[in-house]
N, C-alpha and C positions, 0 to 999 in steps of 0.2 A: 513664587517665580513666575515671570511673565511668559506667555506663549511666544514662540518664535514668529508665527504668522498670525495675521488678524483678518477679519472679514474684509473682503475687497482687495486683499493683497494678490498680486500676480505671482505665480510660481511656475516652475518647470518640473514635470515629472522626471525623476532621475533617469538618464539614458541607460544606466547599467542595472536596472531592476532584474532580479532573478526569481522566477517562480519558486515558491516554497520557502524563501528566505523570510525570516521574522524581523521586523523593524520596530524599534521602540520610539517613544517620545523622548526628545532631548530637552524639552522645555515645559513650562506650565506645571499645574498641580499634579499631573501624573508622570512627571519626569522620571524615567527609569523604572516605572512600575507598571506600564501598560504597553502592550504590543499588538500589532496586526500582522498577519501573514500576507505575502504578495501572491496574488492569484495569477494564473496564466493570462487571463483577460487583462489584468493590470499591465503586464509586460508589453502588451500590444500598444499601450499608450505611452511607452517610454519616449522621452524627448518632447512630448507635447506640452503646450502651455495651457494654464488654467487659472481660474480665480477662486480664492477661498470663499465659499458660500456661508459656512457656519462651522462652529466648533462642535464636535460630537462627544458624547459620553462624558460630560463633565470635564473636558480638557484632555481626553485620551486620544484625540485625533481630529481630523478635519474632513469636511465634505466639500467637494468641488462643484462649482456651478455646472461645468461642462460634462462631468463624468460622475457615475455612481461610485460606489465603494467608500470605505473609510480609509484615510491616509494618515500616516504619521510624519513627523519631522524627517525621519530617516529615509522617506520615500520621495521627498521633495527638495528642490533647490530654489533659492530666490531667483526670480526672473527679472533681469535688468534688460528691458527691451531695447536699450541703446547699445547693447553688445551683441556680437555675433557668437552663436554657440555652435561649435563644430564637433564632429565625431571623427576620431582618427581613422584613417583607412588602412593603417598598418596592422 
């Protein structure tokens, strides 16, 4: 199974990250078998855009150019820079 994101892809860190939640990979060789936990520091990056730098741990996650940590598919969203991304104020 192919990874959802590839080196150089632009992504957005999910705006709804919750510290302590465990997110898994939904693609690649570790699909459903590997997870990373969301740290409080990661939640401070919610809604930010980043670039995939490399694949980690044999396909268990990604490393972003702009930020540390290891990220899974469940923590990221595809970034279409031609669209406006808004958060509800309600």
